[in-house]
Backbone as CSV, one residue per row, in Angstrom:
resi,resn,N_x,N_y,N_z,CA_x,CA_y,CA_z,C_x,C_y,C_z
1,MET,15.778,26.565,18.813,14.648,25.778,18.186,12.992,25.534,19.330
2,GLN,11.950,26.333,18.568,10.784,26.628,19.314,10.052,25.527,19.563
3,PRO,9.593,24.748,20.709,8.788,23.832,20.719,7.340,23.573,19.969
4,LYS,6.972,22.730,19.532,6.397,22.240,18.309,4.722,22.646,19.054
5,ARG,3.968,22.723,18.801,2.441,23.269,18.716,1.693,22.225,18.844
6,TYR,1.805,20.243,18.216,1.712,19.233,18.681,2.563,18.228,19.135
7,ASN,1.977,17.348,19.435,2.626,16.366,20.050,3.579,15.589,18.937
8,LEU,4.457,15.503,19.243,5.668,15.334,18.166,5.963,13.408,18.334
9,PHE,5.692,12.468,17.803,5.992,11.143,17.849,7.309,11.001,18.326
10,SER,8.574,11.626,17.598,9.732,11.845,18.153,10.032,11.971,19.468
11,GLU,9.526,13.031,20.083,9.643,13.564,21.245,9.528,12.378,22.209
12,HIS,7.796,12.017,22.048,7.172,10.453,23.154,8.693,9.878,22.883
13,LEU,9.117,9.239,21.728,9.858,8.336,21.929,11.419,9.258,22.516
14,LYS,11.637,10.006,23.076,13.088,10.326,23.453,12.806,10.144,25.126
15,GLN,11.379,10.691,25.334,10.818,10.909,26.847,10.341,9.408,27.568
16,HIS,9.977,8.393,26.564,10.140,7.452,26.714,11.098,6.369,27.332
17,PHE,12.329,6.655,26.074,13.126,5.668,26.401,14.806,6.833,26.636
18,GLY,14.344,7.551,26.897,15.604,8.693,27.453,17.115,8.925,26.024
19,GLY,15.954,8.581,25.387,17.191,9.326,23.991,16.323,9.249,22.557
20,ARG,17.064,9.233,21.577,16.262,9.533,20.623,16.417,7.683,20.010
21,VAL,15.213,7.036,19.627,14.482,5.532,18.737,14.369,5.961,17.633
22,HIS,15.114,5.324,16.636,14.946,5.043,14.961,13.919,4.030,14.876
23,LYS,13.048,4.343,14.024,12.114,2.833,13.076,12.708,2.523,11.628
24,ILE,12.834,1.408,12.321,13.309,0.994,10.576,12.312,0.052,9.963
25,SER,12.128,0.175,8.358,10.933,-0.310,7.738,11.630,-2.228,7.484
26,VAL,10.206,-2.753,7.416,10.977,-4.095,6.757,9.683,-4.691,6.399
27,ASP,10.500,-5.469,5.357,9.474,-6.313,4.453,9.769,-7.766,4.690
28,ALA,7.869,-8.220,4.953,7.768,-9.388,5.867,7.623,-10.497,4.919
29,GLY,7.332,-10.298,3.471,6.762,-10.997,2.808,5.385,-11.338,2.631
30,PHE,4.310,-10.665,3.257,3.075,-10.332,3.299,2.351,-10.270,2.103
31,GLY,1.371,-10.361,2.010,0.126,-9.837,0.797,-0.634,-8.979,1.231
32,CYS,-2.192,-8.980,0.874,-3.000,-7.858,0.751,-4.447,-8.939,0.393
33,PRO,-5.424,-8.658,1.194,-6.463,-9.537,0.974,-7.310,-8.050,-0.323
34,ASN,-7.157,-6.819,-0.744,-7.564,-6.519,-1.823,-6.416,-7.031,-2.730
35,ARG,-5.120,-7.739,-2.946,-4.517,-8.435,-4.182,-5.129,-9.966,-4.196
36,GLY,-6.108,-10.451,-3.838,-6.243,-11.720,-3.710,-5.420,-12.470,-2.933
37,GLY,-5.041,-11.931,-1.343,-4.205,-12.375,-0.498,-2.646,-11.973,-0.721
38,GLY,-2.530,-11.903,-2.201,-0.663,-12.038,-2.349,-0.610,-10.420,-2.647
39,ARG,0.425,-10.686,-3.822,0.695,-9.104,-4.217,0.513,-8.800,-5.724
40,ASP,0.334,-9.316,-6.090,-0.245,-8.797,-7.895,-1.892,-8.358,-7.203
41,GLY,-2.529,-7.360,-8.610,-3.586,-6.751,-8.814,-3.609,-5.312,-8.267
42,ALA,-4.213,-4.994,-8.417,-4.679,-3.370,-8.788,-4.150,-2.722,-6.868
43,GLY,-4.970,-3.013,-6.030,-5.285,-3.117,-4.503,-5.857,-2.055,-4.463
44,CYS,-6.082,-1.235,-3.398,-6.199,-0.023,-3.226,-5.976,1.304,-4.467
45,LEU,-6.838,2.512,-4.811,-6.205,2.809,-5.866,-5.207,3.914,-5.409
46,PHE,-4.538,4.203,-4.454,-3.458,4.455,-4.334,-2.250,3.750,-4.003
47,CYS,-2.167,2.672,-3.679,-1.712,1.845,-3.486,-0.103,1.613,-4.529
48,ASP,1.069,1.423,-4.843,1.890,1.455,-5.584,1.871,-0.032,-5.577
49,PRO,2.653,-0.959,-7.057,2.861,-2.419,-6.907,3.544,-2.572,-5.603
50,GLY,4.802,-1.924,-5.452,5.491,-2.567,-4.216,5.427,-2.614,-2.874
51,GLY,3.770,-2.271,-2.803,3.313,-2.241,-1.693,3.582,-0.578,-0.838
52,SER,2.630,0.080,-0.328,2.829,1.350,-0.229,3.332,1.460,0.999
53,GLY,4.676,2.982,1.353,5.406,2.499,1.720,6.579,1.908,1.753
54,ALA,7.269,1.234,0.711,8.106,-0.023,0.665,9.373,0.629,0.036
55,VAL,9.406,2.020,0.348,11.100,2.515,-0.466,12.399,2.077,0.450
56,GLY,12.954,1.452,-0.218,14.533,1.688,0.367,14.525,0.011,1.303
57,ILE,13.779,-0.284,1.226,13.798,-2.055,1.991,14.380,-3.185,0.860
58,GLU,15.770,-3.812,1.927,15.842,-5.393,1.180,15.269,-6.231,0.997
59,ARG,14.159,-5.911,0.322,13.700,-6.868,0.520,13.659,-8.664,0.447
60,ALA,14.978,-9.258,-0.277,15.572,-10.245,-0.820,16.296,-11.337,0.932
61,LEU,16.068,-10.030,1.931,16.798,-10.179,2.998,16.245,-10.998,4.139
62,PRO,16.535,-11.508,4.957,15.640,-11.853,5.573,15.007,-10.869,7.159
63,VAL,14.503,-10.950,7.305,13.665,-9.634,8.660,15.021,-9.454,9.390
64,SER,15.871,-10.210,9.927,16.754,-9.603,10.818,17.658,-9.058,10.147
65,ALA,17.930,-9.586,9.004,19.303,-9.392,7.882,19.017,-7.607,7.475
66,GLN,17.532,-7.661,6.875,17.298,-6.486,6.497,17.208,-5.231,7.855
67,ILE,16.604,-5.619,9.215,17.005,-4.472,10.363,18.086,-4.269,10.328
68,GLU,19.324,-5.711,10.700,20.966,-4.829,10.476,21.371,-4.267,9.562
69,ALA,20.680,-4.247,8.091,20.904,-3.159,7.092,20.732,-1.894,7.445
70,GLY,19.728,-2.026,7.956,18.810,-0.802,7.913,19.418,0.290,9.465
71,LYS,20.338,-0.581,10.353,20.367,-0.243,11.481,22.336,0.842,10.783
72,GLU,22.779,-0.075,10.175,24.063,0.590,9.286,23.817,2.124,8.898
73,VAL,22.815,1.919,8.174,22.060,3.109,7.613,21.317,4.216,8.853
74,MET,20.949,3.943,9.625,20.394,4.516,10.378,21.982,5.232,11.461
75,ARG,22.841,4.530,11.863,23.895,5.083,12.257,25.198,5.761,11.913
76,ARG,24.949,5.399,10.481,25.792,6.321,9.500,24.750,7.752,9.513
77,LYS,23.903,8.070,9.136,23.512,8.961,9.125,22.837,9.797,10.502
78,TYR,22.349,9.226,11.458,22.154,9.748,12.605,22.483,9.317,13.626
79,LYS,22.899,8.217,13.694,24.299,8.408,15.168,23.105,7.187,16.045
80,ALA,22.214,6.807,15.753,21.177,5.879,15.862,22.031,4.567,16.891
81,LYS,21.093,4.661,17.891,21.285,3.834,19.150,20.498,2.419,19.050
82,ARG,19.533,3.155,18.816,17.815,2.680,19.496,16.894,2.362,17.987
83,PHE,15.990,1.292,18.165,15.554,1.154,17.012,13.970,0.157,17.344
84,VAL,13.145,0.418,16.691,12.042,0.118,16.718,11.585,-0.399,14.865
85,ALA,11.550,-2.077,14.727,11.124,-2.430,13.793,9.354,-2.513,13.661
86,TYR,9.750,-1.750,12.358,8.156,-1.635,11.764,8.208,-2.441,10.381
87,PHE,7.383,-3.222,10.883,6.576,-4.158,9.535,5.663,-2.976,8.580
88,GLN,6.127,-2.970,7.354,5.459,-1.791,6.915,4.525,-2.197,5.472
89,PRO,5.201,-2.752,4.234,4.411,-2.937,3.338,3.753,-3.973,3.483
90,PHE,2.013,-3.938,2.917,1.192,-4.774,2.972,1.012,-4.644,3.938
91,SER,-0.115,-6.227,4.469,-1.335,-5.992,5.380,0.035,-6.660,6.391
92,ASN,0.493,-6.809,7.465,1.870,-7.529,8.296,0.700,-8.432,9.403
93,THR,-0.562,-8.742,9.422,-1.159,-9.526,10.248,-1.688,-10.523,9.431
94,ALA,-1.962,-10.828,7.992,-2.025,-11.763,7.486,-1.776,-12.824,7.266
95,ALA,-1.349,-13.873,8.111,-0.928,-14.782,8.911,-1.425,-15.477,9.973
96,PRO,-1.199,-16.809,9.647,-1.857,-17.232,11.227,-0.838,-16.744,12.454
97,PRO,-1.405,-17.019,13.575,-0.481,-16.415,14.962,0.849,-16.971,14.614
98,ALA,0.948,-18.361,14.818,2.519,-18.656,14.711,3.316,-18.600,13.574
99,GLN,3.205,-18.089,12.089,3.808,-17.552,11.885,3.864,-16.064,11.865
100,LEU,3.428,-15.012,12.298,3.103,-14.007,13.191,4.209,-13.639,13.863
101,SER,4.188,-14.710,14.981,5.210,-14.624,16.752,6.332,-15.178,15.802
102,ALA,6.732,-15.846,15.141,7.673,-16.625,14.310,8.717,-15.379,14.207
103,LEU,7.750,-14.288,12.910,8.541,-13.173,12.339,8.693,-11.932,13.518
104,TYR,7.742,-11.564,14.074,8.016,-10.774,15.533,9.024,-10.899,16.041
105,ASP,9.359,-12.059,16.475,10.415,-12.807,17.280,11.637,-12.541,16.855
106,GLU,11.670,-12.690,15.783,12.772,-13.019,14.601,13.482,-10.687,14.975
107,ALA,12.440,-10.160,14.527,12.996,-9.015,14.995,13.176,-8.434,16.191
108,LEU,12.358,-8.762,17.188,12.884,-8.791,18.769,14.504,-9.162,19.094
109,SER,14.852,-10.319,18.517,15.781,-10.343,18.696,17.225,-9.860,18.311
110,VAL,17.281,-8.960,17.379,18.435,-8.309,16.669,18.651,-7.084,17.988
111,GLU,20.190,-7.030,18.050,20.384,-6.261,19.106,20.462,-4.674,18.969
112,ASP,19.744,-4.214,19.917,19.011,-2.891,19.925,18.168,-2.202,20.011
113,VAL,17.316,-3.572,19.041,15.733,-3.436,18.713,15.021,-3.583,20.365
114,VAL,14.625,-2.399,19.836,13.703,-2.314,21.344,12.290,-1.900,21.327
115,GLY,11.542,-2.404,20.273,10.206,-2.293,19.870,9.914,-3.099,18.803
116,LEU,8.557,-3.005,18.706,7.787,-3.247,17.395,6.722,-2.543,16.808
117,SER,6.575,-1.975,15.532,5.173,-1.342,14.992,5.128,-2.392,13.942
118,VAL,3.668,-2.437,13.836,3.007,-3.645,12.762,1.852,-3.003,12.085
119,GLY,1.942,-2.613,10.822,1.667,-2.020,10.040,0.376,-2.963,9.425
120,THR,-1.260,-2.742,9.159,-2.248,-3.503,8.708,-3.281,-2.992,8.057
121,ARG,-4.617,-3.871,8.227,-5.560,-3.180,7.754,-6.578,-3.688,8.606
122,PRO,-7.624,-2.854,8.817,-8.680,-3.326,9.745,-8.957,-4.766,9.748
123,ASP,-9.479,-5.608,8.161,-9.970,-7.087,7.921,-8.975,-7.876,7.889
124,CYS,-7.450,-7.165,8.680,-6.739,-8.835,9.302,-6.454,-8.800,10.257
125,CYS,-7.470,-8.279,11.514,-7.077,-8.338,12.597,-8.015,-9.231,13.381
126,PRO,-8.491,-10.549,12.832,-9.404,-11.147,13.817,-8.696,-11.901,15.232
127,PRO,-9.440,-11.933,16.381,-9.779,-11.980,17.654,-8.574,-12.862,17.813
128,GLU,-8.065,-13.480,17.427,-6.718,-14.668,17.627,-5.569,-13.657,17.597
129,VAL,-5.727,-12.859,16.674,-4.465,-12.038,15.971,-4.443,-11.372,17.238
130,LEU,-5.333,-10.348,17.594,-5.310,-9.618,18.272,-4.636,-9.876,19.578
131,ASP,-5.460,-10.821,19.965,-4.865,-12.060,20.924,-3.182,-11.295,21.653
132,LEU,-2.648,-12.326,19.634,-0.980,-12.282,20.101,-0.183,-10.915,20.205
133,LEU,-0.881,-10.286,19.441,-0.662,-8.785,19.200,-0.626,-7.929,20.946
134,ALA,-1.461,-8.285,21.610,-1.690,-7.989,22.883,-0.485,-8.595,23.595
135,ASP,-0.689,-9.484,23.768,0.825,-10.250,24.023,1.786,-9.527,24.168
136,TYR,2.301,-9.293,22.873,3.499,-8.578,22.374,3.479,-7.228,22.916
137,HIS,2.500,-6.734,23.096,2.115,-5.450,23.923,3.132,-5.410,25.477
138,LEU,2.843,-6.494,26.077,3.359,-6.946,27.262,4.321,-7.129,27.160
139,ARG,5.154,-7.711,26.243,6.419,-7.871,26.292,7.227,-6.953,25.747
140,THR,7.062,-5.797,24.964,7.705,-5.380,24.285,6.881,-3.793,24.415
141,TYR,7.836,-2.799,23.555,6.894,-1.043,23.187,6.596,-1.544,21.577
142,PHE,5.118,-1.443,21.874,4.806,-2.460,20.512,3.186,-1.214,20.302
143,TRP,2.979,-1.126,18.844,2.469,-0.072,17.910,1.172,-1.066,17.097
144,LEU,0.097,-1.164,16.907,-0.618,-1.319,16.177,-0.880,-0.341,15.232
145,GLU,-0.240,0.110,13.720,-1.223,1.364,13.165,-2.012,0.117,11.565
146,LEU,-3.180,1.142,11.913,-4.143,0.646,11.143,-4.373,1.608,10.228
147,GLY,-4.795,1.373,8.626,-5.008,1.856,7.454,-6.346,2.157,7.674
148,LEU,-6.669,3.957,7.696,-8.577,4.120,7.656,-8.452,4.499,6.354
149,GLN,-7.847,5.904,6.224,-7.610,6.586,5.518,-8.775,8.155,5.577
150,SER,-10.362,7.622,5.889,-11.342,8.410,6.088,-12.398,7.484,6.444
151,VAL,-13.571,8.219,7.337,-14.103,7.802,8.178,-15.595,7.453,6.880
152,HIS,-15.351,8.483,5.974,-16.871,7.918,5.458,-16.349,6.685,4.184
153,ASP,-17.773,6.301,4.415,-17.869,5.214,3.405,-17.571,5.426,1.908
154,ALA,-18.318,6.201,1.371,-17.864,6.870,0.284,-16.819,6.597,-0.360
155,SER,-15.899,7.745,0.469,-14.174,7.600,0.491,-13.648,6.633,0.467
156,LEU,-14.156,5.346,1.323,-13.502,4.170,1.359,-13.538,3.408,0.034
157,ALA,-15.033,3.606,-0.544,-15.344,2.896,-1.702,-14.848,3.365,-2.744
158,PHE,-14.595,4.794,-2.674,-13.373,5.126,-3.782,-12.552,4.721,-4.432
159,LEU,-11.985,4.564,-2.522,-10.031,4.282,-2.804,-10.569,2.644,-2.856
160,ARG,-11.746,1.880,-3.365,-11.573,0.466,-3.391,-10.975,-0.071,-1.795
161,ARG,-10.830,-0.103,-1.055,-10.244,-0.078,-0.274,-10.896,-1.853,0.266
162,GLY,-12.149,-2.151,0.310,-12.619,-3.400,0.564,-13.080,-3.306,2.222
163,HIS,-13.204,-2.104,2.692,-14.101,-2.271,4.037,-14.747,-1.218,4.345
164,ASP,-15.481,-1.064,5.267,-16.125,-0.089,5.773,-15.706,0.368,7.091
165,TYR,-16.163,1.368,7.030,-15.508,2.191,8.742,-15.689,1.735,9.592
166,ARG,-17.024,0.965,9.724,-17.853,-0.219,10.685,-16.753,-0.764,11.118
167,ARG,-16.190,-1.957,9.923,-15.094,-2.836,10.372,-13.926,-1.954,10.785
168,PHE,-13.756,-1.260,10.708,-12.039,-0.281,10.946,-13.111,-0.182,12.363
169,LEU,-13.820,0.236,12.891,-14.674,0.667,14.448,-14.313,-1.113,15.154
170,GLN,-14.553,-2.291,14.603,-14.660,-3.147,15.056,-13.114,-3.456,15.739
171,THR,-12.514,-3.815,15.167,-11.124,-3.469,14.928,-9.945,-3.047,16.070
172,TYR,-10.699,-1.476,15.521,-10.316,-0.524,16.718,-10.539,-0.925,17.791
173,GLU,-11.517,-0.986,18.658,-12.469,-1.397,19.153,-11.808,-2.956,20.389
174,GLY,-11.688,-3.470,19.573,-10.823,-4.847,20.034,-9.861,-4.671,20.301
175,ALA,-8.835,-3.758,19.488,-7.246,-3.262,19.609,-7.193,-2.703,21.329
176,ARG,-8.395,-1.733,21.243,-8.429,-0.813,22.158,-8.613,-1.177,23.655
177,ASP,-9.833,-2.525,23.670,-9.902,-3.459,24.629,-8.649,-4.405,25.191
178,ARG,-8.005,-4.852,24.211,-6.787,-5.317,24.607,-6.142,-4.487,24.973
179,GLY,-6.039,-3.494,25.399,-4.866,-2.519,25.975,-3.779,-1.955,24.840
180,LEU,-3.741,-2.155,23.280,-3.213,-1.661,22.393,-2.948,-0.480,22.084
181,ARG,-2.057,-0.159,21.804,-1.920,1.673,21.028,-1.363,1.586,19.954
182,VAL,-2.553,2.373,19.126,-3.322,2.044,17.557,-3.165,3.457,17.762
183,CYS,-2.387,3.464,16.287,-1.724,4.751,15.331,-2.847,4.436,14.178
184,VAL,-3.472,5.221,14.230,-4.330,5.129,13.030,-3.930,6.178,11.205
185,HIS,-4.083,5.987,10.587,-3.837,6.244,9.306,-5.269,6.767,8.348
186,VAL,-4.610,7.989,8.132,-5.974,8.889,7.106,-4.707,9.835,5.992
187,ILE,-5.961,10.109,5.131,-5.502,10.667,4.082,-5.887,12.452,3.664
188,LEU,-5.642,13.222,3.713,-6.277,14.580,3.743,-6.173,15.193,1.963
189,GLY,-7.221,15.299,1.476,-7.105,15.687,0.198,-7.978,14.980,-1.233
190,LEU,-8.729,13.942,-0.150,-9.254,12.523,-0.998,-10.549,13.248,-2.269
191,PRO,-10.687,13.420,-3.569,-11.232,13.946,-4.002,-13.236,13.240,-3.581
192,GLY,-13.307,14.231,-3.781,-15.088,13.991,-3.364,-15.130,14.475,-1.742
193,GLU,-14.247,15.079,-1.140,-14.334,14.964,0.205,-14.138,16.866,0.456
194,ASP,-14.767,16.943,1.110,-14.966,18.899,1.454,-14.517,18.800,2.529
195,HIS,-14.090,20.573,2.361,-13.323,20.667,3.790,-13.809,20.218,5.412
196,ALA,-15.401,20.265,5.564,-16.214,19.800,6.780,-16.034,18.320,6.710
197,GLN,-15.815,17.524,5.621,-15.985,16.384,5.781,-14.687,15.792,6.020
198,MET,-13.591,15.961,5.577,-12.181,16.189,6.187,-11.921,16.315,7.994
199,LEU,-12.604,17.380,8.044,-12.401,17.829,9.744,-12.975,16.861,10.267
200,ALA,-14.632,16.461,9.781,-15.143,15.051,10.257,-14.574,13.949,10.757
201,THR,-13.636,13.880,10.058,-12.633,12.419,10.484,-11.910,13.127,11.501
202,ALA,-11.117,13.871,11.389,-10.663,14.570,12.813,-11.473,14.462,13.986
203,ASP,-12.535,14.523,14.134,-13.214,14.809,15.099,-13.811,13.494,15.750
204,GLU,-13.820,12.804,14.529,-14.424,11.299,14.774,-12.992,10.917,15.616
205,MET,-11.402,11.214,14.824,-10.262,10.315,15.488,-10.506,11.351,17.405
206,ALA,-10.604,11.974,17.221,-10.662,12.942,18.751,-11.607,12.004,19.655
207,ARG,-13.061,12.093,19.146,-13.931,10.860,20.121,-13.093,9.680,20.218
208,LEU,-12.465,9.010,19.453,-11.631,7.703,20.188,-10.817,7.962,20.447
209,GLN,-10.332,8.863,20.970,-8.776,9.018,21.088,-7.723,8.131,21.070
210,VAL,-7.433,8.754,19.700,-6.518,7.304,18.905,-5.385,7.521,20.164
211,ALA,-4.589,6.515,20.214,-3.265,7.078,20.657,-2.076,7.813,19.564
212,GLY,-2.307,7.359,18.483,-1.670,8.150,17.079,-2.319,8.183,15.960
213,ILE,-1.645,8.800,15.416,-2.111,9.370,14.064,-1.183,9.804,13.392
214,LYS,-1.025,9.061,11.876,-0.086,9.771,10.717,-1.241,10.193,9.669
215,ILE,-1.132,11.430,9.103,-1.788,12.392,8.538,-1.104,12.909,7.145
216,HIS,-1.565,11.753,6.355,-1.043,11.547,4.864,-1.798,12.696,4.270
217,LEU,-1.184,13.599,3.002,-1.349,14.443,2.215,-1.915,13.126,0.684
218,LEU,-2.770,13.601,0.012,-3.027,12.553,-0.870,-1.689,13.421,-1.650
219,HIS,-1.230,11.622,-2.366,-0.215,12.532,-3.322,-0.598,10.599,-4.329
220,VAL,-0.472,11.337,-5.938,-0.296,10.534,-6.418,0.844,10.028,-7.648
221,LEU,0.773,8.344,-7.676,2.201,7.837,-7.763,1.668,7.050,-9.552
222,ALA,2.883,7.345,-10.020,2.966,6.342,-11.953,2.412,4.767,-11.279
223,GLY,2.078,4.074,-11.867,1.810,2.904,-11.957,0.492,2.261,-10.870
224,THR,-0.150,3.163,-10.924,-1.557,2.817,-9.431,-2.245,3.529,-10.298
225,PRO,-3.876,2.636,-10.211,-5.096,3.553,-10.457,-5.379,4.757,-10.533
226,LEU,-5.187,5.123,-9.118,-5.164,6.906,-9.070,-4.400,7.759,-10.058
227,GLY,-3.212,7.262,-10.624,-2.099,7.577,-11.263,-3.186,7.831,-12.727
228,GLU,-3.825,6.914,-12.922,-4.279,7.178,-14.436,-5.074,8.131,-14.409
229,LEU,-6.283,8.327,-13.094,-7.197,8.885,-13.277,-6.646,10.306,-13.391
230,TYR,-5.756,10.679,-12.470,-4.826,12.171,-12.289,-4.701,12.339,-13.566
231,ARG,-4.030,11.506,-15.115,-3.268,11.400,-16.325,-4.620,11.834,-17.389
232,GLU,-5.537,11.501,-16.554,-7.064,11.430,-17.335,-7.335,12.851,-16.815
233,GLY,-7.367,13.787,-15.678,-7.302,15.034,-15.890,-9.069,15.232,-15.181
234,ARG,-9.069,13.779,-14.166,-10.267,13.271,-13.669,-10.616,13.838,-11.510
235,ILE,-9.264,14.294,-11.492,-8.728,14.262,-9.761,-7.785,15.295,-9.925
236,ALA,-7.948,16.333,-8.749,-6.524,17.045,-8.459,-6.443,17.061,-7.166
237,VAL,-4.900,17.610,-6.463,-4.308,17.634,-5.487,-4.337,18.927,-5.215
238,LEU,-4.143,18.856,-3.650,-4.159,20.142,-2.936,-2.576,21.315,-3.150
239,GLY,-2.726,22.331,-3.117,-1.735,23.090,-3.425,-0.460,23.299,-1.768
240,GLN,0.173,23.693,-1.788,1.066,23.435,-0.952,0.568,24.267,0.707
241,GLU,0.254,25.386,0.268,-0.642,26.344,1.254,-2.383,26.072,1.498
242,ASP,-2.746,25.417,0.902,-3.879,24.933,1.142,-3.825,23.509,2.120
243,TYR,-2.701,22.866,2.042,-2.960,21.927,2.372,-1.528,22.070,3.588
244,ALA,-1.201,23.049,4.167,-0.774,23.667,5.183,-2.300,24.086,6.206
245,ARG,-2.571,25.027,5.651,-4.152,25.301,6.205,-4.576,24.352,7.005
246,LEU,-4.974,23.447,5.846,-5.876,22.218,6.331,-5.534,21.108,7.176
247,ALA,-4.187,21.108,7.068,-3.404,20.425,8.193,-3.376,21.069,9.809
248,ALA,-3.009,22.559,9.323,-3.330,22.784,10.984,-4.956,22.797,11.491
249,ASP,-6.106,22.984,10.646,-7.247,22.734,11.062,-7.436,21.561,11.431
250,PHE,-7.022,20.262,11.325,-6.940,19.059,11.487,-6.248,18.782,12.389
251,ILE,-5.253,19.187,12.797,-4.297,19.263,13.821,-5.021,19.913,15.238
252,GLU,-5.862,21.138,14.906,-6.797,21.973,15.986,-7.713,20.858,16.538
253,ARG,-8.226,19.942,15.693,-9.699,19.542,15.985,-9.098,18.216,17.213
254,LEU,-8.198,17.473,16.873,-7.399,16.526,17.315,-7.339,16.382,18.424
255,HIS,-7.506,15.126,19.258,-7.010,15.160,20.937,-6.322,15.178,21.183
256,PRO,-5.823,16.198,22.233,-4.473,16.950,22.754,-3.482,16.036,23.361
257,ASP,-4.067,14.802,23.481,-3.155,13.838,24.098,-2.238,12.667,22.577
258,THR,-3.381,12.648,21.719,-2.607,11.666,20.455,-1.442,12.228,19.881
259,LEU,-0.409,11.238,19.709,0.834,11.545,19.382,0.540,11.260,17.699
260,ILE,1.363,12.611,17.212,1.273,13.060,15.631,2.611,12.025,14.869
261,GLN,2.427,11.160,14.450,3.753,10.455,14.016,3.625,10.594,12.246
262,ARG,3.253,10.977,11.804,3.480,11.927,10.047,2.319,12.897,10.265
263,LEU,3.058,14.134,9.182,2.436,15.061,9.271,2.327,15.638,7.613
264,THR,2.529,14.679,6.141,2.368,15.034,5.043,2.893,13.195,4.346
265,GLY,2.955,13.456,3.131,2.876,12.880,2.511,3.695,12.384,1.687
266,ASP,5.614,11.431,1.854,6.392,11.647,0.590,7.026,10.913,0.003
267,GLY,6.181,10.637,-1.152,6.012,9.528,-2.188,7.583,9.305,-2.846
268,PRO,7.870,8.077,-3.425,9.164,7.598,-3.699,9.283,9.079,-5.180
269,ARG,10.540,9.404,-5.194,10.527,10.892,-6.304,10.692,9.929,-7.379
270,ASP,11.070,9.159,-7.871,11.269,8.172,-9.248,9.602,7.724,-9.890
271,LEU,8.381,7.680,-8.713,6.929,7.307,-8.930,6.344,8.659,-9.204
272,LEU,6.936,9.867,-8.245,5.504,10.755,-7.941,5.331,11.409,-9.107
273,LEU,3.925,11.627,-9.040,3.329,12.302,-10.466,2.902,13.663,-9.641
274,ALA,2.286,13.517,-8.825,1.847,14.758,-7.997,1.229,15.044,-6.621
275,PRO,1.485,15.954,-5.803,2.062,17.295,-5.846,3.418,16.862,-5.893
276,LEU,4.256,18.069,-6.873,5.614,17.949,-6.872,6.387,18.217,-5.574
277,TRP,5.462,19.704,-5.117,6.205,20.148,-3.846,6.367,19.651,-3.052
278,SER,5.288,18.364,-2.843,5.462,17.337,-1.456,6.977,16.983,-1.372
279,LEU,8.012,16.616,-2.182,9.039,16.351,-2.442,9.483,16.977,-1.320
280,ASN,9.716,18.273,-1.076,10.783,19.088,-0.019,9.372,18.867,1.118
281,LYS,9.692,17.946,1.654,9.112,17.474,3.076,9.389,18.705,4.157
282,TRP,10.554,19.044,4.599,10.450,20.019,5.720,10.286,21.344,5.222
283,GLU,9.821,21.619,3.652,9.553,22.735,3.910,7.413,22.924,3.875
284,VAL,7.444,21.612,3.408,5.977,21.503,4.081,5.526,21.684,5.418
285,LEU,6.633,20.572,6.390,6.600,20.471,7.507,6.107,22.457,8.332
286,ASN,7.739,22.666,7.976,7.630,24.327,8.423,6.449,25.192,7.927
287,ALA,5.972,24.561,6.990,4.584,25.484,6.209,3.581,25.154,7.458
288,ILE,3.387,24.313,7.379,2.199,23.909,8.931,2.544,24.029,9.912
289,ASP,3.884,24.234,10.641,4.040,25.008,11.693,4.196,26.363,12.065
290,GLY,4.586,27.049,10.457,4.202,28.454,10.723,2.824,28.766,10.461
291,GLU,1.903,28.079,9.797,0.571,28.366,9.867,-0.049,28.469,11.358
292,LEU,0.535,27.531,12.298,-0.198,27.306,13.620,0.772,28.577,14.530
293,GLU,1.509,28.286,14.404,2.448,29.974,14.670,1.582,31.259,14.303
294,ARG,1.046,31.105,13.342,0.545,32.358,12.966,-0.581,32.827,13.094
295,ARG,-1.385,31.531,14.149,-2.603,31.141,14.291,-2.871,31.538,16.026
296,GLY,-1.491,31.401,16.405,-1.527,31.340,17.696,-2.113,29.736,18.388
297,THR,-2.430,29.219,17.342,-2.751,27.754,18.429,-2.072,26.486,18.362
298,ARG,-2.955,25.691,19.079,-2.097,24.245,18.940,-2.624,23.031,18.409
299,GLN,-2.122,21.816,18.880,-3.164,20.593,18.994,-4.000,20.742,20.060
300,GLY,-5.577,20.460,19.675,-6.728,20.071,20.677,-7.188,21.725,20.675
301,ALA,-6.747,22.822,20.515,-7.623,23.621,20.834,-8.867,24.230,20.656
302,ARG,-9.028,23.289,19.307,-10.712,23.186,18.711,-11.330,21.566,18.723
303,CYS,-11.007,20.956,19.821,-11.328,19.358,20.039,-12.863,19.654,20.570
304,ILE,-13.661,18.851,19.789,-14.857,18.739,20.389,-15.276,17.759,21.493
305,ALA,-14.297,16.652,21.449,-14.152,15.526,22.458,-14.274,15.821,23.926
306,PRO,-14.834,14.571,24.574,-14.793,15.374,26.332,-13.391,14.683,26.512
């Protein structure tokens, strides 16, 4: 297999730990400020009622039991031996530090869990929480994952994010000042954004020299406000070839040291309205790889950051 033309997160894990490491998603019962602090309400325009990315999680079990169940699946599928516990659905820093610490410690107490990844929003990370996360960064392998989606305030307002880009920067800078690894989530193909605006997000991520990034394809799920707009014909989604070219453009402009943790969106099969081609994840990834190969380029080739 030819080496990738971008910094693949899985390869970083292999180098860091001396072998493969798999992430296990857990649901710790957090809510979201966009849903009144709970789990009811519409939330962001694209987020499904169960919380974005909540597929396959044994919600009814305690955190440690969820991880044990996930370990069994990963061992059967991949013969996995080491794991990172990924606090994924909803806002996993939206609680007092003592409550957060108890949940994170429970995850780390599970045998063969070698690190934590905590997904949250920029408006759920007050200084006392960032201080706590910095402590975990010193104790274990740790990532803070921040949902951003776009650097453009008009897009954030359209998505009903409930924060602006300045708020993201405040949290990002606070995390960086504490030495945290930060993985930023962005979405390509947002309604109202043209090609130049999407690449401006890449340029800003390069300027910030983010440690990691997850690039999501805009996909439309049933049961979301975005889904209603799609059914009404008010928004469109990208085709696969267009997305592969756009993703390649985006990758070229990222800082060469940024670790890419995701390159497409893969919504639940039973909820996905569009684009249906995104269900074949490997075909999408191969299309992106093929576009970079065709160009003879790689991550950072058009990076304008110092």
